[in-house]
N, C-alpha and C positions, 0 to 999 in steps of 0.2 A: 450510144453510151454502152460501155462494156458491162455485161451482166456479172454481178458478184457471185462467188461460189456459195453453194447452199450452206456449208458448214459455218460461213461467216454470220448468217442470220441466227443460227443456233447459238453461236458464241455471244452475239449481241443480246439476245433474249436472256441468256444466263446471267450476263453482267447486270442488266437492269433489275432482274429478280433479286440478285444478291444485294444490290445497293438498297433496294426498298426494304428488305428484311433487316437492315442495319439501323433504319430510322425508327426510334422508339415511339410507341403510341402515346399521344399526349395525355389520354385519360389514365393510362397505367402509371405514367410519371406523377401525375397529380395525386393519384390514390396512394402510392407508396410514400410520398412525401408527408402526407397527413396521417399516416398510420404507424406511429413509432411502436417499438416493442414494449409491451406493458410488463414491468417487473413483477415477480411473485414476492409478496411481502407477508411474512409471518411474524407474530409478536407473542410475547409471554410476559405476564405480570406476576412477580413473586412478592409475597408479604412476609416480613420477618418480625417475630415477637420474642419476648423474653421467657422467663421461667414460669411454667404452669405448675404451681405448688398447691399443697392442700394441708393447711393446719386444721385443727379440730373445728375452728369456726367455719372453715370452708366446707369440709366434708359432712358437717352436720346440717347443712342446708337441705331444705325439703325439695327444692327444684333446681338442679345444677344448670339447667338450660338458661335460667335467668342471668347467669354470669355473662353470657355472650349476646344477649338480645340487642343491646345498643350498638354493637360493633358488626352486626350482620351485614350491613351494606358494604363494609370493607372486606371482611373475611370471606364472604361468599361471592363477591363480584370479581375477584382476581382469578388466577389460574392455579396457584399453589400457595398455601400458607404454612409457614414453618414455625414450630414451637418446641421447647425443651421440657419434657416431662420429668420433673425433679422429685421422683419418689418411685418405689416399687408399686406395681398394680397387681396385687395378689388376693384373689377372692377367698382363698382358703385360710387366710390370716385375718385377724381383726384390724380394722382401720386404726391408725395410730398417728400421733402428733410428733413434733420435734422432741428429741433428736433422732428418733428412728421412725421415719415416715412409712406409711402404707395407706393405699386407698383401694377401693374396689372398682371393677371395670366400668360401672355406670358413670363414674366421675370423668374418666377419659373419653368415654363414648359421648358425653355431653360436649366435650371440646371438639371432637370430630364433627358432630352434628352442628356445632356452632361455627364451623368453617375451616378448621385445621385439617390439612391434608398430609403433611409430612412431619413426623415426630421423631425427635432424637431422645434416646434413653440413656446416654452415657454422661454421668455426672457424679458428684461425690456422694449423692444419696441413693444411687442406683442399687447398691448392695446393702442397704440399711437392714434388710431382713435376710441377709445371707443367700445361700444357694436356693433355699426354699422360695424366697421372694423373687429371685431371678427366674426360676422355673415357672412360678405363678404368673409373672409378667409376660413371659413368652407364650404361655397358654392364653392369656388375655389378648395378646397381639394376634395369635392364630385365629381367635374368635372374631376380632375386628376385621381381619383380612377376608374371612369367609363371608361375613355380613356385607361389607362394603364393596368387595370386589364383585359380588353378585348383583350389585345395584349400579346406578349411574355414577355414584361417587366412588372413587378409588383412593386408598390410603397407602402410605409407605412408612417404613420404620427402619431405624438404624441404631446401633450402639450396643446390642447384646449378642452373645454367642451361645450356640446350642450346646457346645462342649468346650472344655479347657484347651484342647488342641487346635481348635479352629482359629484361623488367622483373621486379623482385622481386614475387612474387605468392604469397599464402597458398594453401594447399590446404584443401579441406573434407572432413572425415571424418564418415561416418554410422555410428553404432553405438548399439544399444539404444534406438532412438527419439530419440537426440540427434544434433544437428549441431554439429560442433566445428571451428572454424577453427584452422589450425596453420601456423606459420612459423618457420623456423630462419634466424637472422641472426648474422653476426659483425661486431664492431667493430674487430678486429685481425687482421693477416695477418703471416706470416713473409716472404712475397715479394710485392712490389708491382709485378711485371711484368704483361704483358698478361693473364696467367691470372686476375688479380683480377676481370676483367670476367665471369668464368664462374661466380661464386658470389654468394650473397646477402651482399654486403659493404655495410655502412653506416658511413660515416665518423663517428668520434666527435666531430664538430664540431656547432655549432648548426645549420648548414645541413643537414648529413647527418642529424641526428636529427629535424629537422622533416620531412624527406623520408620517413623511416621512419614517423613519426606520421601523416602524410597517407596513406601506403600502408595502414596499419591502419584508420584511420577511414573511408577510402573503401570498403575491403572490407566493414567492418561495416555501412556504409550500404546497400550493394548486395547483401549476402548475409545471409540469415536464418539465423543460428547461435545456439545456446544458450550456447556458451562459446568463448572465443578463447584459445589457448595460444601464447605466444611463447617459443621457446628462443633465448636470447641469450648469445652468447659475448662477454664484456666486455673492454674495454680497461682493464685494471687490473693491479696487481702480483700476482705469484703468491705463494702460501703465506700470505697474510694472512687471519686469521680474524675481523677486526673489520669491521663494516659501516659504511662512511662515510656521513655524512648526505647528501652530494651524490648518492650512489647511490639513496637513498630518494627524493630529489626527482625524479631521472630516472625511477624506477619509477612514481612518482605520475603523471607526464606520460603514460607508457605506459598506465596504468590509465584515465586520462581519455580517451585515444584509443580505448579499447575492449578493452584486454587484460584478461582475467580471471585468468590464471595466467602468471606470469613465472618461467621456469625458467632460471636463469643459471649460467654456468660460466666457467672459465679459471684461477682461483686454485689448482686441484688439491687444495684442502682444503675441508671443509664450513664454511659460515657459517650463521647462524641463519635462520629463516623466520618469517613472521608474516602475519596478515591485514592488509589495507590500514591502515597506521599513520596516526594523526592528526598531521600536520605542523604547523609554526608557522602561526598565523593561520587554521587550518581549524576548521570545525564538524563534530563527529562525526555520522554518520548510521547508523541501525540498521535501516532499513526496506528497504535494497537489498542486492544481492549485493556483498560486499566482495572485491576482488581479492586473490589470494594471491601473496606475494612469496617466492620461493625464491632467496635472494641469491647462493648458490653451492652447487652440489650436489657439489663435490669430484670425486674419482675413483670410478668404479665398479670397473673392473679396470685395472691398470697394473703396471709393475715398478719403480715409484719407491721401493717398499719391498720389497726381496727378502728380505733378512736383517734381522729386527727388531733394534733397538738395545736389547738386554736391559738394559744398564747405565743407559740414559737414555731411558726410554719417553716422556718429555715433550719430547724434541727436536722441533723444528718439522717436520722431514722425516717423522717418524713419523705425522703426521696425514694424509699422502698415502695411507696404507694403510687408513684407516677412513672410513666414510661412513654414510649413512642412505638406505634406500628409503622414500619418503614417499608415502602414499596419500591421495587426496581422493575422497570419495564425494558425488556430487550427486544431487538428487532433483527430479523434476517431478511436480506434482500437477495433474491435468486439463490437462496441457500447459503449465503455468506453472512456471518454474524457482523452486525455493525459495531464499530468501536464506541459508539455513543449510546447512552441509555438514559432514561428519565427517572427522576427520584420524586417520591411523594412521602410526606411525613404526616402522621396523625397522632397528636398528643392524646394520651388516655390516662385514666385515673381510677383507682379503687374507690367505690362509694358504698358506705354502709347505710342501706335503705331498708324499706319494709320487707324486701325479699332476701336480705342478708348482704354479704359483700359481693357486689356486682361491678362489672366494668362499664365505664362511661367514656364517651369522647369528651376530652377536656377542651371545650370551646367556649367562647364568650357567650354564645346563645344558651348553652346548657347552664352556665354559671348564672345567667340572668333568670333562668327558670326556677332556681332554688328559692324557696320561701323564707329560709333563715338568713338573716343578714350576716350572722357569724359564719355560716357556710360560704356565702358569696365572697366575703372578705378573704377567707382562708384559701379557697380555690382560685381566686383571682391572683393572689400572691404566688400560689404554687405554679400557675401557668407562667407568670412573669419570671420566676426562678428557672423554669425549664428553658425558656427562650433566651435567658441570659447566658447559659453555658452550652446549649446545644444548637447546632445549625438547622433549626426547624424551618423548612421552606419547601417550595415546589420548584424544581429546576432540573436541568440536564447538565452533567459535568462537562 
C-alpha cells in the first residue's frame, strides 16, 4: 500500500479538531436555556390630596400633628405625597382666617411630618397677604428645605417666584430611579395687585393658556423626565361636583403638551377622576401612557364643615368635609415606563373630636367604632354618597 504524504495527516487532524469545536457542550446548552435575562423593575407610588387649608378652628389647635395621625399608613408608606397649601405661611404676620388667610410655619411643618413631600403654593389665596406674605412664605420654604434636605426626608415646592421678572418654571424631582417634572399653577386670584407677579399665575384666556402649554412643552423637550405632574388651581365655580366638557377639552390640551397627571383644585369638593378620556372625533389609543385627570381633589383639611349637618347629610356644604386620597403606582421595566399603572383610593373625612378637627379614614370599621348612633348614621350616609358619584375602587386602567 502506498504511503500517504505527511501533509495529509495534518489536514485530517485539523478537520477533526474543527468539527469537534462546532459541537456545543450539552451542559452549556442546558444552562443557557434555564437562565433567562432578569429585567430591572423600578416602581414609584404617588399619593394625591386636596387643599390643605387653615381656618381659625384649625390653626388654634394645640397639636397640629393630630390632623395626620390616622392617615400615617397611607402618607408615609408611599414615595411622594402631593398637597395644595391654600394660604400664605408668613411667621411675621398674625395668623388669620377667611377671607385673608395666613398661618405660621409649624402648621405646614406638621403636614410635612405627617407625610407630605411635594407642596404646591399657587392658588387664589397665595397672595392674601400681598408681597409681604409671599416673601414670608418663601422664607418658610427656605427653612423647610434646610431642615428636611439635611435629614432622610426631602421636600419639594412649586408655585412662587422670588422676583416679578422670574418666569414660571417646573422643578424636577428625582426619586426611586424616576425623574418627575412638577409645576403648581393657578388660574384665579383674590387680589390682582402687584403681588400677582410673584406667583405662578396663568390667565384663563386663550393667550394665557397657550403660554402655559408652551412652558410645559418646552420643559418636556429640554428635560428628560418619566412623568410630568401639574397641580392646577382652576378658574371655576366652587362646590360643583359635575365635570364640564370644556374642562375635559382643556385637560386634553395639557396632556398633549406633555402632562401625565393633572391634579386640579378650587371647588372644595371632590369631582371624579379618569384616565385620558376619548373626546369627540378622537381615536382611542392603547399602546401609550394615558394621562390621568383628577378633576378636583376637594379639601384635605379645612373648617368648612366643623359641625356636621346631621339632619341633612346631603347638603352641598357637607361635601367639603369628605374627600379621597388617590394613589397611582407606575413601573419601569429595563428603564422603559410601562403604559399601565395601578390605582388605589382611600375615602377620608374631617372629624371633630377631642383633639379638634382631624382627618380619619372613612371606612366601615371606623364608622362602627363611633359611640354615637347619630354620628354612625351620618358618616354611613356620607360614605354612601361618595361611592354613588365617585369611582372609588382598587384597579389598573
